[in-house]
C-alpha positions as a LaTeX table, in Angstrom:
\begin{tabular}{lrrr}
\hline
Residue & $x$ (\AA) & $y$ (\AA) & $z$ (\AA) \\
\hline
Unk1 & 46.73 & 45.01 & 33.30 \\
Unk2 & 45.08 & 48.63 & 33.20 \\
Unk3 & 41.62 & 48.98 & 34.68 \\
Unk4 & 40.20 & 50.10 & 31.40 \\
Unk5 & 41.24 & 46.75 & 30.13 \\
Unk6 & 39.98 & 44.76 & 33.00 \\
Unk7 & 36.50 & 46.24 & 32.32 \\
Unk8 & 36.82 & 45.28 & 28.35 \\
Unk9 & 37.78 & 42.07 & 29.53 \\
Unk10 & 34.73 & 42.47 & 31.77 \\
Unk11 & 32.70 & 42.70 & 28.79 \\
Unk12 & 33.96 & 39.86 & 26.90 \\
Unk13 & 33.57 & 37.56 & 29.44 \\
Unk14 & 29.93 & 38.66 & 29.75 \\
Unk15 & 29.24 & 38.31 & 26.30 \\
Unk16 & 31.19 & 34.45 & 26.31 \\
Unk17 & 28.71 & 33.32 & 29.12 \\
Unk18 & 25.30 & 34.44 & 26.86 \\
Unk19 & 27.73 & 32.40 & 24.35 \\
Unk20 & 28.03 & 29.45 & 26.80 \\
Unk21 & 24.27 & 29.66 & 27.82 \\
Unk22 & 22.76 & 29.59 & 24.94 \\
Unk23 & 24.79 & 26.92 & 23.50 \\
Unk24 & 23.56 & 24.79 & 26.29 \\
Unk25 & 20.69 & 24.64 & 24.55 \\
Unk26 & 21.86 & 23.38 & 21.37 \\
Unk27 & 23.93 & 20.26 & 23.22 \\
Unk28 & 21.11 & 18.70 & 23.72 \\
Unk29 & 22.46 & 17.17 & 27.66 \\
Unk30 & 26.15 & 17.14 & 25.78 \\
Unk31 & 25.11 & 14.67 & 23.54 \\
Unk32 & 25.96 & 16.66 & 20.22 \\
Unk33 & 29.39 & 17.13 & 19.76 \\
Unk34 & 29.70 & 20.50 & 18.27 \\
Unk35 & 27.63 & 22.44 & 20.45 \\
Unk36 & 29.13 & 20.44 & 23.17 \\
Unk37 & 32.79 & 21.47 & 22.19 \\
Unk38 & 31.74 & 25.32 & 21.33 \\
Unk39 & 29.87 & 25.27 & 24.66 \\
Unk40 & 32.87 & 24.18 & 27.15 \\
Unk41 & 35.05 & 26.45 & 24.86 \\
Unk42 & 33.29 & 29.85 & 25.57 \\
Unk43 & 33.01 & 28.37 & 29.21 \\
Unk44 & 36.69 & 27.93 & 29.66 \\
Unk45 & 37.06 & 31.45 & 28.38 \\
Unk46 & 34.64 & 33.30 & 30.01 \\
Unk47 & 36.00 & 32.04 & 33.22 \\
Unk48 & 39.50 & 32.66 & 32.63 \\
Unk49 & 38.95 & 36.46 & 31.31 \\
Unk50 & 36.69 & 36.48 & 34.54 \\
Unk51 & 39.44 & 35.42 & 36.91 \\
Unk52 & 42.15 & 37.78 & 35.39 \\
Unk53 & 39.78 & 40.65 & 35.70 \\
Unk54 & 39.21 & 39.90 & 39.28 \\
Unk55 & 42.97 & 40.50 & 39.91 \\
Unk56 & 42.56 & 44.12 & 39.46 \\
Unk57 & 38.73 & 44.86 & 39.79 \\
Unk58 & 36.49 & 44.41 & 42.74 \\
Unk59 & 35.17 & 41.16 & 42.88 \\
Unk60 & 31.42 & 41.83 & 43.88 \\
Unk61 & 31.17 & 44.39 & 41.14 \\
Unk62 & 33.17 & 42.06 & 38.45 \\
Unk63 & 30.93 & 39.28 & 39.34 \\
Unk64 & 27.67 & 41.10 & 39.48 \\
Unk65 & 28.05 & 42.86 & 35.94 \\
Unk66 & 29.39 & 39.36 & 34.60 \\
Unk67 & 26.48 & 37.73 & 35.69 \\
Unk68 & 24.09 & 40.24 & 34.82 \\
Unk69 & 25.55 & 40.78 & 31.21 \\
Unk70 & 24.82 & 36.70 & 31.03 \\
Unk71 & 21.60 & 36.76 & 32.43 \\
Unk72 & 20.45 & 39.90 & 30.08 \\
Unk73 & 21.99 & 38.78 & 26.95 \\
Unk74 & 20.68 & 34.94 & 27.50 \\
Unk75 & 17.04 & 36.45 & 28.26 \\
Unk76 & 17.48 & 38.87 & 25.21 \\
Unk77 & 18.75 & 35.74 & 23.03 \\
Unk78 & 16.37 & 33.60 & 24.33 \\
Unk79 & 13.53 & 35.98 & 23.24 \\
Unk80 & 14.75 & 36.03 & 19.55 \\
Unk81 & 16.22 & 32.60 & 18.87 \\
Unk82 & 13.66 & 30.55 & 20.98 \\
Unk83 & 10.05 & 32.36 & 21.16 \\
Unk84 & 10.93 & 32.83 & 25.11 \\
Unk85 & 8.21 & 35.30 & 26.57 \\
Unk86 & 8.26 & 38.98 & 25.94 \\
Unk87 & 5.64 & 39.88 & 28.18 \\
Unk88 & 5.43 & 43.43 & 29.57 \\
Unk89 & 6.24 & 42.14 & 32.84 \\
Unk90 & 9.53 & 40.73 & 31.73 \\
Unk91 & 10.55 & 43.19 & 29.54 \\
Unk92 & 10.55 & 45.88 & 32.26 \\
Unk93 & 12.71 & 43.45 & 34.56 \\
Unk94 & 14.85 & 42.90 & 31.71 \\
Unk95 & 15.43 & 46.61 & 31.39 \\
Unk96 & 15.88 & 47.12 & 35.07 \\
Unk97 & 18.94 & 44.05 & 35.02 \\
Unk98 & 20.51 & 46.41 & 32.36 \\
Unk99 & 19.81 & 49.34 & 34.40 \\
Unk100 & 21.54 & 47.07 & 37.63 \\
Unk101 & 24.39 & 46.17 & 35.57 \\
Unk102 & 25.03 & 50.22 & 34.10 \\
Unk103 & 25.07 & 51.15 & 38.20 \\
Unk104 & 27.53 & 48.50 & 39.24 \\
Unk105 & 29.58 & 50.10 & 36.44 \\
Unk106 & 28.99 & 53.75 & 37.70 \\
Unk107 & 29.68 & 53.32 & 41.11 \\
Unk108 & 32.72 & 50.55 & 40.66 \\
Unk109 & 35.63 & 52.28 & 42.86 \\
\hline
\end{tabular}
């Protein structure tokens, strides 16, 4: 697998992490079947892609970016869908998280 494909897979894995994290909200403690199945499938695919990427890319960078995408995406989706706080301080730290994700990618070996 090429490095470019591995980076694309990290991005997809991160998006899937957002999906399963948000899906948890809809499972109501895994008592609702369809959201639970969606969440588990997204979780499994996200982990699989992360495992594949880590064969090619540095694990610390790969994991950091994967977690960062998930945290950034979940925070943004939480603001949009669940009316989570969008205070200036929170937005500042969400943007700081995005800067950190970009910084990790730009400094990857």
